[in-house]
C-alpha positions in Angstrom: 96.0 106.6 72.2 94.1 105.3 75.4 90.8 106.7 76.4 91.4 107.6 80.1 87.6 107.4 80.7 87.9 103.6 79.9 90.6 103.1 82.8 89.9 102.8 86.4 91.4 105.8 88.4 94.0 104.0 90.3 96.0 103.4 87.2 96.2 107.0 86.4 96.8 108.9 89.6 97.5 108.6 93.2 94.3 109.1 95.3 94.7 112.1 97.7 91.9 111.5 100.0 93.0 111.0 103.7 91.2 107.5 104.6 91.0 104.2 102.7 89.6 100.8 102.9 89.6 97.6 100.9 86.6 95.1 101.2 87.2 91.5 100.1 84.4 89.3 99.0 83.7 85.8 97.5 81.0 85.6 95.0 77.8 83.5 95.2 75.6 83.0 92.2 76.5 84.8 89.0 73.2 86.6 88.3 73.0 88.6 91.5 76.7 89.3 91.4 76.1 90.9 88.1 73.4 93.0 89.6 75.9 94.2 92.4 78.3 95.2 89.6 75.6 97.1 87.7 74.9 99.1 90.9 78.4 99.8 91.6 79.8 100.7 87.9 78.2 104.4 88.0 80.1 105.1 91.0 83.6 103.6 89.9 86.2 106.3 89.6 87.7 106.6 86.0 91.1 108.0 84.8 89.6 111.1 83.3 87.8 112.3 86.5 88.9 114.7 89.2 88.5 113.9 92.7 85.5 115.7 94.4 85.0 116.6 97.9 82.4 114.5 99.6 82.5 111.8 96.6 84.3 108.6 97.5 86.8 107.0 95.1 85.6 103.5 94.3 87.7 101.0 92.2 87.5 97.2 92.0 89.5 94.2 91.0 88.5 90.6 90.3 90.0 87.1 90.5 90.1 84.8 87.5 87.4 82.6 89.2 85.1 85.7 89.4 85.7 86.6 85.6 85.0 82.8 84.8 82.0 82.7 86.9 80.7 86.1 85.3 81.3 85.0 81.8 80.1 81.5 82.1 77.5 80.8 79.3 78.7 83.8 77.2 78.4 83.3 73.5 81.9 84.4 72.8 83.8 84.6 76.1 84.2 80.8 76.9 86.1 80.7 80.3 88.0 77.6 79.1 89.4 79.6 76.2 90.1 82.6 78.5 92.0 80.4 81.0 94.4 79.2 78.1 94.8 82.7 76.5 95.3 84.9 79.9 98.7 84.6 81.5 98.7 81.4 83.5 100.1 83.3 86.6 96.7 84.9 86.8 94.5 81.8 85.8 96.2 78.9 87.3 96.1 78.4 91.1 99.3 76.3 90.9 101.2 79.6 89.9 99.4 81.8 92.4 101.7 83.7 95.0 100.6 81.4 97.9 101.2 78.1 95.8 104.0 75.7 96.8 105.6 76.4 93.3 105.8 80.3 93.8 106.1 81.0 97.6 109.6 80.1 98.2 111.1 81.9 95.2 109.1 85.0 95.7 110.1 85.4 99.5 106.9 84.2 101.2 108.7 81.8 103.6 109.1 81.8 107.4 107.1 84.2 109.1 105.7 85.3 105.7 104.5 81.7 104.8 101.1 81.8 103.1 99.8 79.4 105.7 99.6 82.3 108.1 98.0 84.9 105.6 94.8 86.7 105.8 92.4 85.5 108.7 90.7 82.1 108.4 90.5 82.3 104.6 92.8 81.7 101.6 93.9 83.8 98.7 92.0 81.6 96.4 88.7 82.7 98.4 89.0 86.4 97.3 87.0 87.0 94.0 86.4 90.6 94.4 88.3 93.5 96.0 86.5 96.9 96.3 88.9 99.7 97.0 87.4 102.9 98.7 88.9 106.4 99.7 86.9 108.9 101.7 87.3 112.3 103.1 86.6 111.5 106.8 85.8 108.7 109.1 82.1 109.2 109.0 82.2 109.0 105.1 84.2 105.9 105.2 82.0 104.2 107.6 78.8 105.1 105.5 80.1 103.9 102.2 81.5 100.6 103.8 78.0 99.9 105.4 76.4 100.8 102.1 78.7 98.6 100.1 78.2 95.6 102.5 74.6 95.9 102.5 74.3 95.8 98.7 77.0 92.8 98.6 75.0 90.8 101.1 71.8 91.4 99.2 73.6 90.1 96.1 74.7 87.0 97.8 78.3 88.0 98.2 80.1 86.7 101.3 82.5 89.2 102.9 86.0 87.9 104.0 86.6 89.9 107.0 89.8 90.8 108.7 89.6 90.9 112.5 92.8 92.7 113.0 91.1 95.8 112.0 88.3 97.6 114.0 86.0 97.7 111.0 87.0 94.3 109.9 88.2 95.6 106.5 91.8 96.4 105.3 91.6 100.1 106.5 94.2 102.8 106.7 95.2 106.4 106.0 97.6 108.6 104.0 100.5 109.1 106.3 101.5 112.5 107.6 103.9 114.1 105.2 103.8 111.0 102.9 106.2 109.1 105.5 105.7 105.5 105.9 106.2 103.6 109.3 109.9 103.2 108.8 110.1 106.9 108.2 110.8 107.2 104.5 109.1 109.6 102.2 106.8 107.6 99.8 105.4 108.0 96.3 108.6 109.5 94.6 109.1 106.9 91.8 105.6 106.6 90.5 106.0 106.1 86.7 105.2 109.0 84.5 103.2 107.1 82.0 102.8 108.0 78.4 99.1 107.3 78.1 98.9 109.0 74.7 101.5 106.5 73.3 103.3 109.5 71.8 106.8 108.2 72.5 107.4 111.2 74.9 111.1 111.1 76.3 111.5 110.0 79.9 107.8 108.4 80.1 107.0 104.9 80.8 105.5 103.0 77.9 101.7 102.3 78.6 102.2 98.6 77.5 104.1 98.1 80.9 100.7 98.3 82.6 97.9 97.9 80.2 96.8 94.8 78.4 95.6 94.6 74.9 98.4 96.9 73.4 101.2 94.4 73.2 104.2 94.6 71.0 107.3 92.4 70.3 109.0 94.3 73.1 106.1 94.3 75.4 104.2 91.0 74.7 101.0 90.8 76.8 98.1 88.3 77.1 95.5 87.2 76.1 96.8 85.6 72.9 95.8 85.6 70.2 93.5 88.5 68.8 89.9 87.7 69.5 87.1 88.2 72.1 89.2 87.7 75.2 91.9 90.2 74.1 89.2 92.8 73.3 87.8 92.0 76.9 91.0 92.5 78.5 92.0 95.6 76.6 92.9 98.7 78.9 92.8 96.5 82.1 95.9 95.7 84.2 96.9 93.0 86.5 96.7 94.1 90.2 98.6 92.5 93.1 97.1 93.2 96.6 99.9 93.0 99.3 99.5 93.3 103.0 102.9 94.0 104.6 103.5 94.2 108.3 106.4 96.6 109.1 108.5 95.7 112.3 109.3 99.2 113.2 110.6 98.3 116.5 113.1 95.9 115.0 114.1 98.4 112.4 114.9 101.1 114.9 116.7 98.7 117.1 118.9 97.7 114.1 119.8 101.4 113.6 120.5 101.8 117.3 122.9 98.9 117.3 124.9 99.9 114.3 124.7 103.5 114.3 127.3 103.9 117.1 129.6 101.6 115.4 129.4 103.7 112.2 129.5 107.0 113.9 133.4 107.5 114.2 133.6 106.9 110.3 130.8 109.3 109.4 131.4 112.4 111.2 129.1 115.4 110.7 126.1 113.2 109.9 123.6 111.1 112.0 125.1 107.6 111.7 121.7 106.1 112.1 120.1 108.2 109.3 123.3 107.3 107.2 122.6 103.6 107.7 118.9 103.9 107.1 119.7 105.6 103.8 121.9 102.6 102.8 119.1 100.2 103.3 116.6 102.1 101.1 118.8 103.8 98.6 117.4 107.3 99.7 117.7 109.3 102.7 114.5 109.3 104.8 113.6 112.8 103.3 113.5 111.1 99.8 116.9 112.4 98.5 118.7 109.8 96.4 122.0 108.4 97.6 123.4 108.4 94.2 123.3 112.2 94.2 123.9 112.8 97.9 126.1 109.9 99.2 127.5 111.5 102.4 124.8 113.4 103.9 121.2 114.7 102.9 120.8 118.0 101.3 119.5 120.9 103.2 116.2 120.7 101.3 114.8 117.4 100.1 115.8 116.4 96.6 112.6 114.7 95.1 113.8 115.0 91.5 113.4 111.3 90.2 115.4 111.8 87.1 118.7 110.0 88.1 120.3 106.8 87.2 123.2 104.4 88.3 125.3 104.4 85.2 128.0 106.3 86.7 127.9 104.3 89.9 128.1 100.7 88.6 130.2 99.4 91.6 127.7 100.8 94.2 130.1 103.3 95.7 127.4 106.0 96.3 124.4 103.8 96.4 124.6 100.3 97.5 123.9 97.7 94.8 121.5 95.8 97.2 119.6 98.8 98.5 115.8 98.5 98.0 115.1 101.1 95.4 118.2 100.0 93.3 116.8 96.4 93.2 112.9 97.4 92.8 113.7 99.7 89.9 117.4 99.5 88.7 116.9 102.3 86.1 119.9 102.4 83.7 121.8 99.7 85.6 122.7 97.0 82.9 120.9 93.8 83.2 122.3 90.4 82.6 122.1 89.0 79.0 119.2 86.9 79.8 117.2 89.7 81.5 118.1 92.2 78.8 116.3 89.7 76.2 113.3 89.7 78.6 113.4 93.5 79.0 114.9 94.9 75.8 113.6 98.4 76.5 114.1 99.0 80.1 114.1 97.4 83.5 110.5 96.2 84.6 108.2 98.9 86.1 105.1 98.7 88.6 102.6 101.4 89.3 102.2 101.2 93.2 99.3 102.7 95.1 98.7 102.1 98.7 98.2 103.4 102.3 99.6 102.9 105.7 97.7 101.1 108.6 98.1 101.0 112.2 99.2 103.6 114.6 102.8 105.0 114.4 105.1 103.5 117.1 105.5 105.9 120.0 109.1 105.8 120.9 111.4 102.8 119.8 110.2 100.0 122.2 107.9 97.2 120.6 104.2 98.0 121.8 102.9 94.6 120.2 100.6 96.5 117.8 100.4 95.7 114.3 101.3 98.4 111.7 102.5 98.5 108.0 101.2 99.2 104.6 98.7 97.8 102.0 100.0 98.1 98.4 98.3 97.6 95.1 101.0 96.9 92.3 99.8 97.1 88.6 101.5 95.6 85.7 100.8 94.0 82.3 102.8 91.0 82.9 102.7 89.1 86.2 105.7 86.8 85.8 108.0 89.2 83.9 107.2 92.3 86.0 105.9 91.6 89.5 107.3 88.2 90.2 110.7 89.2 88.7 111.2 92.0 91.0 110.2 89.9 93.9 112.6 87.3 93.0 115.3 89.9 92.6 114.5 91.1 96.1 115.4 87.6 97.4 118.4 86.8 95.1 120.4 89.6 93.3 121.4 87.6 90.3 119.8 89.8 87.6 122.7 92.0 86.8 126.3 91.3 86.1 127.3 94.3 88.4 126.8 92.0 91.4 129.8 90.0 90.3 132.0 92.9 91.1 131.2 93.2 94.8 130.1 91.2 97.9 127.6 89.8 98.6 127.4 89.3 94.9 124.6 87.2 93.3 123.6 85.6 96.5 122.6 88.9 98.0 119.0 90.1 99.0 117.3 93.4 99.1 118.6 95.1 102.3 115.1 96.1 103.3 112.7 93.5 102.1 114.9 90.3 102.0 113.6 87.3 103.9 117.1 86.5 105.5 116.2 82.8 105.5 118.5 80.1 104.3 117.6 77.4 101.8 115.5 77.4 98.8 116.3 80.3 96.5 117.0 82.6 99.5 120.7 81.8 100.0 121.8 85.3 100.9 124.4 85.8 103.6 123.0 87.4 106.9 125.6 90.2 106.7 126.8 92.9 104.3 129.8 95.0 104.6 129.0 98.9 104.5 131.7 101.0 103.4 132.1 104.6 104.3 133.6 107.5 102.3 136.8 107.3 104.2 137.3 103.6 103.5 136.1 102.2 106.9 134.1 99.0 106.6 131.6 97.7 109.0 130.0 94.2 108.8 126.3 94.4 109.4 124.0 91.6 110.1 120.8 92.1 108.3 117.4 91.3 109.8 114.0 90.7 108.4 112.2 93.9 108.7 108.9 93.1 107.0 106.4 90.3 106.9 103.9 89.6 104.2 100.4 89.0 105.7 98.4 88.4 102.4 99.1 88.6 98.8 96.6 88.2 95.8 96.9 88.6 92.2 93.9 90.0 90.5 92.6 91.7 87.4 91.7 95.5 87.2 89.2 95.6 84.3 88.6 98.5 82.1 85.1 100.2 82.4 84.1 98.4 79.1 85.0 95.0 80.7 83.2 95.8 83.9 80.0 96.6 81.9 80.5 93.4 79.9 80.7 91.3 83.1 77.7 92.9 84.5 75.5 92.3 81.6 72.6 89.9 82.1 
């Protein structure tokens, strides 16, 4: 059983406040940085607390360098030992998402190349990320000013983002839960069994929390000892800044919708095509249940699988939601050994940024989403899913239909040749009456920054802040 009071709130629930921001800092000296944490900890929102009007939600993540800095000189938390016991994809810069070893295989290539990330700083410069949710613009400005003042007094250096008016990653909860591409968001958030009761249909807490590992869910740090105790009830957090090219997306639908229209009578062909990119209609209804047209009322029941659609007749095998979480779709033998209980899961929180596109013509403005993805195993969960988005070789079902194991996620694939991204630039979309249209896919998103960090438990935060 997990004490929710020891978890930061972002793990246990989606924040419902309308406005958000993430401040990024590089630490200075350890002692004043610990003082900054001591001041902040009483305001950190925990998993057992309800959101209150007028009270901002605050959570924070740290890099390995920050953890090592704050534990340097500790009697039992030797950073050299921690670096060896934590997952190397967290502690080793050579395994970071912007490293040469990882960027290509994760899809961070071409326009998403890490050389163009952030704004005059590198991922390795980020030591601390402070997430804030507020009730209105005045409250957001006030809490950002307060945090910046306290951080500056503690010798922290803010890594600012000139793309945003307040120079912090800032955004909002989109109207109706619809992201810039028009899809309803937040439907597939895992129902986590925090009580570890074995509740049917719930996700195992070991998918997301460190310190509770088993043979089926092995998590670092290894072996038992001070570092495992420190990490318990924490989670790895991937901060992801994604630009959505809405004009290109709508132009794509405009180009192919008319070609598909004769074969899909009685339904908007643009919407029919958009559904086959995502795996859901834009109202959130799953294609595997509603393959030909959306229901009169959105079907938001997430309890479906793909076991009776192995060939992708109703929901394309390479649609986004089918790759990001393949549910009961059988994995290849090697992947089944890695994931004996179920396909890997992530908890995702996030918000939209930028104004909605007015019309369909590109206005040159930046818009997209900022996501935080939580997991207990970086390489086995987060990195695996990113790899699968770039090359669909994780399940034998891809041998039965083109583009097969050389495919990519229809919505998030890079579309670039070479490296591990050998996907063809076109797919064949089949309609219910047997018609087939070859569709040239395009890159619809661009990564503008990715950082893998650690979301500590409250106990770990107090330990890091101790003098």
